C-alpha positions in Angstrom: -34.8 77.3 16.1 -34.9 76.0 19.7 -32.7 73.0 20.6 -32.0 70.9 23.6 -28.6 70.2 25.2 -28.4 67.1 27.5 -26.8 67.5 30.9 -26.2 64.3 33.1 -28.7 64.2 36.0 -27.8 63.2 39.6 -31.1 61.3 39.7 -31.5 57.8 38.6 -34.5 58.3 36.4 -35.5 55.2 34.5 -37.4 57.2 31.9 -34.3 58.7 30.2 -34.0 57.9 26.6 -31.9 59.1 23.7 -34.3 61.9 22.6 -36.0 64.6 24.7 -39.7 64.3 25.5 -40.2 67.7 27.2 -38.2 70.4 28.9 -38.8 68.7 32.3 -37.5 65.2 31.5 -34.0 64.2 32.5 -32.7 67.7 33.2 -32.8 69.1 29.7 -32.1 72.9 30.3 -33.5 75.2 27.6 -30.9 77.2 25.6 -31.9 80.4 24.0 -32.0 80.6 20.2 -28.9 81.9 18.4 -29.1 85.6 17.5 -29.6 86.7 13.9 -26.6 87.2 11.7 -25.5 90.8 11.6 -27.1 92.8 8.8 -24.1 94.7 7.6 -23.5 94.2 3.8 -20.3 92.5 2.7 -17.8 94.9 1.1 -17.4 94.6 -2.7 -14.5 92.7 -4.0 -11.8 95.1 -5.3 -11.2 95.0 -9.0 -8.2 93.1 -10.3 -5.3 95.3 -11.0 -4.1 95.6 -14.6 -1.4 93.2 -15.6 1.8 95.0 -16.0 3.1 95.2 -19.6 5.7 92.9 -20.7 9.1 94.3 -20.4 10.2 96.0 -23.5 13.8 95.3 -23.3 14.8 93.0 -26.2 16.9 90.0 -25.5 20.4 90.5 -26.3 21.6 88.8 -29.4 23.6 85.7 -29.0 27.2 86.5 -29.2 29.0 85.0 -32.1 31.2 82.0 -31.5 34.6 83.0 -31.1 37.0 81.6 -33.6 38.6 78.3 -32.6 42.0 78.9 -31.4 44.7 77.8 -33.7 46.1 74.4 -33.0 49.1 74.5 -30.8 52.0 75.3 -32.8 54.1 72.6 -31.3 54.3 69.8 -33.6 53.3 66.4 -32.3 56.3 64.5 -31.3 57.2 61.6 -33.4 56.1 58.3 -32.1 59.0 56.8 -30.3 60.4 53.8 -31.9 59.3 50.6 -30.4 61.9 49.3 -28.1 63.6 46.3 -29.3 62.3 43.2 -27.7 64.4 42.0 -24.9 67.1 39.7 -26.1 66.8 37.3 -23.4 65.3 34.1 -24.5 62.2 33.0 -22.8 63.1 30.5 -20.1 62.1 27.1 -21.0 59.1 25.8 -19.3 60.0 23.7 -16.4 59.5 20.0 -17.0 56.3 18.7 -15.5 56.9 16.7 -12.4 55.5 13.3 -12.5 52.6 12.8 -10.2 53.4 10.4 -7.4 51.9 6.9 -7.8 48.6 6.3 -6.0 48.8 3.8 -3.2 47.0 0.5 -3.9 43.5 0.4 -2.5 43.4 -1.7 0.6 41.6 -5.1 0.2 38.0 -5.1 1.3 37.3 -6.8 4.6 36.4 -10.5 4.0 33.9 -10.8 6.8 30.3 -11.2 5.6 28.2 -8.4 6.9 25.7 -9.8 9.5 22.1 -9.6 8.6 20.6 -6.4 10.0 18.6 -6.9 13.1 14.9 -6.4 12.7 13.8 -3.2 14.3 11.3 -3.8 17.0 7.8 -2.6 15.9 5.5 -4.1 18.5 5.6 -5.8 22.0 3.4 -8.2 23.9 3.0 -8.7 27.6 2.8 -12.4 28.8 2.2 -13.7 32.3 3.2 -17.3 31.4 5.7 -18.6 34.1 9.1 -19.8 32.8 12.6 -20.1 34.2 15.5 -18.4 32.5 17.3 -21.2 30.7 17.8 -22.7 27.2 15.0 -24.7 25.6 11.6 -24.4 23.9 9.2 -22.1 25.7 5.6 -20.9 24.8 4.4 -17.5 25.9 0.7 -16.7 25.9 -0.7 -13.2 25.6 -3.9 -11.4 24.7 -4.9 -12.1 21.1 -4.1 -9.3 18.7 -2.4 -8.7 15.4 1.3 -9.3 15.9 4.5 -7.8 14.5 6.6 -10.9 14.1 6.4 -14.1 12.2 7.9 -17.6 12.0 11.7 -17.3 12.1 11.7 -13.9 13.8 14.4 -13.2 16.5 12.6 -12.4 19.8 13.6 -11.4 23.3 11.5 -11.8 26.4 12.5 -9.5 29.3 11.3 -10.0 32.8 9.7 -6.7 33.8 10.4 -7.1 37.5 14.1 -7.5 36.8 14.3 -5.2 33.7 16.7 -5.0 31.9 19.0 -7.6 33.5 17.0 -10.9 33.2 15.9 -12.1 29.8 15.8 -15.0 27.3 16.2 -14.8 23.5 15.8 -17.1 20.6 13.9 -17.9 17.3 10.2 -18.0 16.9 9.3 -21.6 15.8 5.5 -21.3 16.2 3.4 -18.2 15.9 -0.3 -17.5 16.6 -2.3 -14.4 17.4 -2.4 -15.3 21.1 0.9 -17.1 21.7 4.4 -17.6 20.4 6.8 -20.5 20.9 10.5 -19.6 21.1 13.5 -21.9 20.9 15.7 -20.2 23.5 19.4 -20.3 22.7 20.6 -17.3 24.6 19.8 -15.8 28.0 21.0 -13.5 30.8 20.3 -13.7 34.6 18.5 -16.5 36.5 15.3 -17.3 38.3 11.6 -17.9 37.3 9.3 -15.1 36.1 5.8 -14.6 35.0 5.9 -10.9 33.9 7.5 -11.0 30.4 7.7 -8.2 27.8 8.2 -9.8 24.4 9.6 -7.8 21.5 11.5 -8.2 18.3 15.2 -8.4 19.0 17.8 -6.2 17.2 20.3 -9.0 17.5 22.2 -9.5 14.2 22.2 -12.6 12.1 24.6 -15.4 12.8 27.1 -14.5 10.2 30.4 -13.4 11.9 31.5 -9.9 10.9 34.6 -10.1 8.8 37.8 -8.4 10.0 38.4 -4.9 8.6 40.6 -5.0 5.5 44.0 -3.4 5.9 44.3 0.2 4.7 46.0 0.5 1.4 49.6 1.8 1.5 50.0 5.5 0.7 51.4 6.1 -2.8 54.9 7.5 -2.9 55.2 11.2 -3.6 56.0 12.0 -7.2 59.3 13.9 -7.9 59.0 17.7 -8.0 59.3 19.2 -11.5 62.6 20.8 -12.3 62.8 24.6 -12.3 62.7 26.2 -15.7 66.2 26.7 -17.0 65.6 30.0 -19.1 68.0 32.9 -18.4 66.8 36.3 -17.7 66.7 38.5 -20.9 68.9 41.5 -21.1 67.3 44.8 -20.2 66.1 46.3 -23.4 65.5 49.9 -24.3 62.3 51.3 -22.8 59.8 50.4 -25.5 56.2 49.5 -25.6 55.0 47.0 -23.0 55.9 43.6 -24.1 53.4 40.8 -24.1 53.2 38.6 -21.0 55.0 35.4 -21.3 52.9 32.2 -21.6 52.0 30.5 -18.4 53.9 27.4 -17.8 51.9 24.2 -18.4 50.5 22.6 -15.2 52.2 19.4 -14.2 50.5 16.4 -15.5 48.4 14.3 -13.1 50.5 11.7 -11.3 50.9 8.4 -13.1 50.3 6.2 -10.1 47.7 3.5 -10.8 44.4 3.6 -8.9 44.4 1.1 -6.1 42.8 -2.3 -7.0 39.1 -2.7 -6.0 38.8 -4.5 -2.7 38.0 -8.2 -2.7 34.3 -8.8 -2.6 33.0 -9.8 0.9 32.6 -13.5 1.5 29.2 -15.0 1.0 27.1 -14.8 4.3 26.6 -17.9 6.3 23.3 -19.7 5.5 20.4 -18.3 7.3 18.5 -20.3 9.9 15.0 -21.5 10.1 13.2 -23.5 12.8 9.9 -25.3 13.3 8.6 -28.1 15.5 6.1 -30.9 15.6 4.5 -33.1 18.3 5.6 -36.7 18.7 5.7 -39.5 21.3 8.7 -41.7 22.2 8.8 -45.3 21.1 11.2 -46.6 23.8 10.6 -50.3 23.0 11.5 -50.7 19.3 14.9 -50.0 17.7 14.0 -50.7 14.1 11.0 -51.1 11.7 8.4 -48.6 10.5 7.2 -46.4 13.4 3.5 -46.1 14.1 1.8 -42.7 13.5 3.1 -40.1 15.9 6.1 -42.0 17.1 9.9 -41.6 17.0 12.3 -44.6 17.1 16.0 -44.6 18.1 18.1 -47.5 16.8 19.6 -47.9 20.3 17.5 -48.3 23.5 20.1 -46.0 25.1 18.8 -43.2 23.1 21.8 -40.8 23.3 23.9 -43.6 21.8 21.7 -43.9 18.7 23.2 -43.4 15.2 19.8 -43.1 13.4 16.5 -41.6 14.4 13.3 -42.6 12.5 10.1 -40.6 12.4 6.6 -41.4 11.1 5.4 -39.0 8.4 2.3 -38.4 10.6 2.9 -36.5 13.9 1.0 -37.0 17.2 -1.6 -34.3 16.2 -2.3 -36.1 12.9 -0.3 -33.6 10.7 1.3 -35.2 7.6 4.7 -33.5 7.4 6.0 -35.8 4.6 6.7 -32.7 2.4 9.4 -31.5 4.8 11.4 -34.8 4.9 13.2 -34.2 1.5 14.4 -30.8 2.8 16.6 -32.4 5.6 20.3 -32.3 4.6 23.6 -33.1 6.1 24.7 -30.5 8.7 21.2 -29.6 9.8 20.3 -29.9 13.5 17.2 -30.9 15.3 16.1 -31.1 19.0 14.0 -33.8 20.6 12.6 -32.3 23.9 10.3 -33.3 26.7 7.1 -31.4 25.8 6.5 -30.6 29.5 10.1 -29.7 30.6 12.5 -27.9 28.3 15.5 -29.0 30.5 15.1 -32.5 29.2 16.4 -32.6 25.6 18.6 -34.2 23.0 20.3 -32.1 20.2 21.4 -34.0 17.1 23.2 -33.1 13.9 22.4 -34.9 10.6 25.6 -36.8 9.7 24.5 -38.1 6.2 21.7 -37.9 3.7 18.4 -39.1 5.3 16.5 -42.0 3.8 13.0 -40.9 2.9 10.1 -43.3 2.2 7.3 -41.0 1.1 4.0 -41.4 2.9 5.6 -43.6 5.5 8.8 -42.5 7.4 12.2 -40.9 7.3 15.4 -42.4 8.8 18.0 -39.8 9.7 21.7 -40.7 10.3 22.7 -38.6 13.3 25.5 -37.6 15.6 24.7 -36.4 19.2 25.6 -32.8 19.7 24.5 -32.4 23.3 21.8 -33.5 25.8 20.5 -32.3 29.1 18.3 -33.2 32.1 16.5 -36.6 31.8 17.4 -37.2 28.2 16.4 -40.9 28.2 12.7 -40.6 27.3 10.2 -43.2 28.4 7.8 -45.0 26.1 4.8 -42.9 24.9 6.3 -39.7 26.5 5.1 -36.6 24.8 7.9 -34.9 22.9 8.6 -31.9 20.7 10.7 -32.5 17.5 12.2 -29.1 16.6 13.9 -28.7 13.3 16.8 -26.1 13.1 17.7 -26.4 9.4 20.0 -24.3 7.3 18.0 -22.2 4.9 19.0 -21.0 1.4 22.4 -19.5 1.1 22.2 -15.9 2.3 22.7 -13.0 -0.1 26.3 -12.2 -0.9 27.7 -9.9 1.6 28.1 -6.3 0.7 31.3 -5.3 -1.0 33.8 -4.1 1.5 34.6 -0.4 1.6 37.2 0.7 -1.0 40.6 1.2 0.5 41.7 4.8 0.9 43.1 6.3 -2.2 46.8 6.9 -2.0 47.9 10.5 -1.6 48.3 12.4 -4.9 51.9 13.1 -5.8 53.1 16.7 -5.6 52.3 18.8 -8.7 55.5 19.6 -10.5 56.7 23.1 -10.0 55.4 25.6 -12.6 58.1 26.6 -15.1 59.4 30.2 -14.5 57.6 32.8 -16.6 59.8 34.3 -19.2 60.9 37.9 -18.4 58.8 40.6 -19.8 60.5 42.7 -22.6 61.5 46.3 -21.7 58.7 48.8 -22.5 59.6 51.2 -25.3 60.0 55.0 -24.6 56.6 56.8 -24.9 56.6 59.6 -27.4 56.1 63.2 -26.2 52.6 64.5 -26.0 51.8 67.4 -28.3 50.7 70.7 -26.6 47.0 71.6 -26.5 45.9 74.4 -28.7 44.5 77.7 -27.1 40.8 77.8 -26.3 38.7 80.2 -28.4 37.1 83.3 -26.7 33.5 83.0 -25.4 31.0 85.4 -26.9 29.3 87.9 -24.5 25.8 87.2 -23.2 22.9 89.5 -24.2 21.3 91.7 -21.5 18.0 90.7 -19.8 14.9 92.8 -20.6 13.3 94.8 -17.7 10.2 93.3 -15.9 6.7 94.8 -16.4 4.9 96.7 -13.5 2.6 94.6 -11.3 -0.9 96.0 -10.9 -2.2 97.1 -7.4 -4.4 94.7 -5.3 -8.0 95.8 -4.7 -9.1 96.8 -1.2 -10.9 94.2 1.0 -14.6 94.8 1.7 -15.8 95.7 5.3 -17.0 92.6 7.4 -20.6 92.8 8.7 -21.5 93.3 12.4 -22.1 90.0 14.3 -25.6 89.7 15.8 -26.2 89.8 19.6 -26.4 86.3 21.2 -29.7 85.6 23.0 -29.9 85.3 26.8 -29.7 81.8 28.3 -32.9 80.7 29.9 -32.9 80.0 33.7 -32.8 76.4 34.9 -36.0 75.2 36.5 -35.9 74.1 40.2 -35.4 70.3 40.8 -38.4 68.6 42.5 -38.0 67.1 46.0 -37.3 63.3 46.1 -40.1 61.4 47.9 -39.1 59.5 51.1 -38.9 55.7 51.0 -41.6 53.9 52.8 -40.7 51.8 55.9 -40.5 48.0 55.6 -43.4 46.2 57.2 -42.7 43.9 60.1 -42.4 40.1 59.4 -45.3 38.0 60.4 -45.0 35.5 63.3 -44.1 31.9 62.2 -46.8 29.4 63.1 -46.0 26.6 65.5 -45.2 23.1 64.0 -48.1 20.7 64.4 -47.7 17.7 66.6 -46.8 14.3 65.0 -49.7 12.0 64.8 -49.8 8.8 66.9 -48.5 5.7 65.0 -51.2 3.2 64.4 -51.2 -0.1 66.2 -49.5 -3.0 64.4 -51.9 -5.7 63.2 -51.9 -9.1 64.8 -49.8 -11.7 62.9 -51.8 -14.4 61.4 -51.7 -17.9 62.8 -49.2 -20.4 61.3 -50.9 -23.1 59.2 -50.6 -26.6 60.3 -48.0 -28.8 58.8 -49.2 -31.3 56.2 -49.1 -34.9 56.9 -45.9 -36.7 56.1 -46.1 -38.9 53.0 -45.8 -42.6 53.1 -42.2 -43.9 53.0 -41.4 -45.6 49.7 -39.8 -49.0 49.5 -36.1 -49.2 50.1 -34.1 -51.4 47.7 -31.2 -53.5 48.7 -29.7 -54.3 52.1 -27.2 -52.5 54.4 -24.1 -51.1 52.6 -25.4 -52.3 49.2 -25.1 -49.8 46.4 -28.5 -49.2 44.8 -28.8 -49.3 41.0 -31.5 -49.9 38.4 -31.6 -53.4 37.1 -32.5 -54.6 33.6 -36.2 -54.1 34.5 -35.5 -50.4 35.3 -36.3 -51.1 39.0 -34.1 -49.9 41.9 -32.3 -52.8 43.5 -29.2 -53.5 45.7 -26.2 -55.6 44.7 -24.5 -57.9 47.2 -21.4 -57.8 45.1 -21.1 -54.0 45.1 -21.0 -52.5 48.6 -19.9 -49.3 50.2 -19.6 -49.0 54.0 -18.7 -45.3 54.0 -15.0 -46.0 53.7 -14.3 -49.0 51.5 -15.9 -49.7 48.1 -16.0 -53.4 47.3 -16.6 -55.2 44.0 -15.4 -58.5 42.5 -14.3 -56.8 39.3 -13.4 -53.3 38.1 -13.2 -52.5 34.4 -11.7 -49.3 33.0 -13.4 -48.8 29.7 -11.2 -46.0 28.5 -9.7 -46.8 25.1 -8.4 -44.3 22.5 -5.6 -45.1 20.0 -2.8 -46.9 21.7 -4.1 -45.9 25.2 -6.1 -48.5 27.1 -7.7 -48.6 30.6 -6.2 -46.8 33.5 -6.4 -46.7 37.3 -5.2 -43.7 39.2 -3.9 -43.9 42.8 -3.5 -40.6 44.7 -0.1 -40.1 46.2 0.5 -39.7 49.9 0.2 -36.3 51.5 3.7 -36.6 53.1 6.9 -38.7 53.2 6.9 -39.1 49.4 9.1 -37.8 46.5 6.5 -38.7 43.8 5.7 -36.0 41.3 2.0 -36.9 41.0 -0.6 -39.7 41.5 0.5 -43.2 40.5 -1.2 -44.5 37.4 -1.5 -48.2 36.3 -2.5 -48.4 32.6 -2.3 -50.4 29.4 -0.5 -48.8 26.4 -0.1 -50.8 23.2 1.5 -54.1 24.5 2.7 -52.7 27.7 1.4 -52.7 31.3 2.8 -49.6 32.9 3.1 -48.3 36.5 4.3 -44.7 36.6 3.9 -41.3 38.3 1.5 -38.9 36.6 3.8 -35.8 36.5 7.3 -34.6 36.6 9.6 -36.9 34.7 7.0 -39.7 34.6 9.2 -42.2 36.3 8.0 -45.8 36.3 8.3 -49.4 35.0 6.5 -51.4 32.3 6.1 -55.0 31.3 5.8 -55.9 27.6 3.3 -58.8 27.7 4.3 -60.0 24.2 7.8 -60.9 25.5 6.4 -63.2 28.2 5.5 -67.0 28.0 2.0 -68.1 26.9 -0.5 -69.2 29.5 0.6 -66.6 32.0 3.8 -68.6 32.3 6.4 -66.0 33.1 7.3 -65.7 36.8 8.9 -62.3 37.4 10.0 -63.3 40.9 10.5 -67.1 41.2 10.7 -68.5 44.7 13.7 -70.8 44.2 17.3 -69.5 44.0 16.3 -67.0 41.4 16.7 -63.3 41.9 20.5 -62.9 41.6 21.4 -59.4 40.7 24.5 -58.1 38.9 25.1 -54.3 38.7 27.7 -52.6 36.5 28.7 -49.0 35.6 29.1 -48.3 31.9 32.4 -46.8 30.6 31.3 -46.0 27.1 33.3 -48.8 25.5 32.7 -52.2 27.1 30.1 -54.4 25.4 30.6 -57.8 27.2 29.9 -58.2 30.9 30.6 -61.3 33.1 27.8 -62.7 35.3 30.0 -64.0 38.1 28.8 -67.2 39.8 26.3 -68.1 37.1 26.9 -71.6 35.8 26.2 -73.1 32.4 22.9 -74.8 31.6 19.9 -74.4 29.4 19.4 -70.7 30.4 18.1 -68.4 27.7 18.1 -64.6 27.5 14.3 -64.4 28.1 14.8 -65.6 31.7 16.7 -62.5 32.6 15.7 -58.9 33.1 18.2 -56.4 31.8 17.8 -52.6 32.1 20.0 -49.5 31.7 19.2 -46.5 33.9 15.9 -48.0 34.7 14.9 -48.7 31.1 14.1 -52.4 30.5 15.9 -53.8 27.4 14.1 -56.2 25.1 15.8 -59.6 24.8 16.5 -58.8 21.1 18.9 -56.2 22.2 21.3 -58.6 24.1 22.6 -62.2 24.2 23.7 -64.4 27.1 26.1 -67.2 26.2 25.8 -70.8 27.5 29.2 -71.0 29.1 30.6 -70.9 32.6 30.6 -68.3 33.9 27.9 -66.7 31.6 28.6 -63.4 29.9 26.1 -60.7 28.7 26.8 -59.0 25.4 24.9 -55.7 24.7 25.6 -52.5 22.8 27.9 -50.0 24.5 26.6 -48.7 27.8 27.1 -45.0 28.1 29.8 -43.8 30.5 28.3 -43.3 34.0 25.0 -45.3 33.1 24.0 -48.1 35.4 23.5 -51.6 33.9 21.5 -54.0 36.0 21.0 -57.8 35.2 18.4 -59.9 37.3 18.2 -63.7 36.9 14.7 -65.2 36.9 15.8 -68.8 37.0 18.3 -71.0 39.0 19.4 -72.8 35.8 
């Protein structure tokens, strides 16, 4: 039947699909039909030739087996007699050399292994400003879960001087947003406010024991003696003799195993630390301290032999439960809360006296002090405990000393000589092989039949003529593009409208009547008991001076009474803050509100009733004696002071600016008078002022 063959067109017809629509679409040229198959008949298949007959030749009979050849006529040789065993006696096995003694194992090192440093797991950034020095320092940071706890070893490194400037110590107070560290180790100098805080890998305080000596090498065991057997005589060639037994291996050396190293010494006690807030009682030297106070038994605090604490600290915490834990050898630090450079470090010298729910009295020995270590009365302090904890775990057993060298193995005894192999008998001759029977002849092959002739192939039909291709139609010309229209002119901008006239300003309302003015010129106006404004002739202010007959400070909280603050000068002053005048307990104090809180106080309970004590009498009073302490002298001569009815209360005595209560010293009634007081520390200044001419 007719079919269509697709030929690609040079035109870009959009109507072409995947199937022909008619003979004019998409250049589908018509192909003539295939001519009919030739009509010649196929030749007949030739007949199969006859199968040739099977060959008629009979298979030859199997030849008979030839008779077995007679056995060789040679008689088998007699088996040779076994050669006599060699006469040589087997050499005696060499004696086993004794193994050399093992060297004794070296003793294990005695040093306790230091506690492993805690691997750092987290860090914190703090912008708290601190100098690089020993003392208690608090670092604040953004609140977050932290990776250390009370007693952890911490290091704070200054980022701007990393890694050269740092401080390190034990965490004695921990919270989510700050940590207080007792600094006992540092590197570098200066003051920084860009700290990176992390757990320190520094080991515990236990010293590492020295390495134990290496055990001596054991002596080499003697070599075993060589077997003494003689070589057997050469026997007649006989059968192969059995191999002589292998000599016994030398016994293991007899040297004793080195002794186990000595167990490492028990580690030093671990350390713990904590602190509490207190205030100094610089007035009393005995008795039960008030809540929140510390008492030294000597007004020169660094010369004290006992320190007494209330069981309630300055924040109201009852720490009574910790007092029984104090023990001889523990250390504690009393430090200025505002300046870590001012501190006292003490060691507990005997068992403390604990009065539960009241106080503890601790026998002490001064270890060291620094800065302004004489604290003034009511000064805010930190009491930091650095106590020995439970005994640390026993140090790990030292490494076992090296095992002494094994002694040489004794030489193997010589193997006895092998006996001579006997002569091998002659081999009998092989019998002749029998004759092989002849093979039968193969039958002849049958004749193969002839192949039939192939039939004649039919004639192929004539192929039809290919139709002519139709002429391609002409492509229409593309129309010309029309000209663009003229753009219209932009219209003119309209005229802006005239601004409206601003409205007239309304007239100002009438001024109200002036109210009555209370009081006169410079009088401060207040509301009287009838709730009406009035002036006071006793309370005036002229723009510079405020005047009143009385001024009452109503502040009162605990031991603190009223207070007046006087701002310090802007220049020509070394004061560390404004000057305060206040009442504290029984004291009237004048001191600077900052720095070391320098100042003076007067204990009104030590004065005469009826306001009868004249601090600066006008007669011949006011003599002053100044001495320098040497750490041993307790009696001082007041040169030029005659006998009379003078008593100690008519003197002022102070050491390094701290006034001493009369109960702390005595003045005799002799000529010249002498002052007896506890030992004045070496280098301290003792000043005595007379308040009477008697």
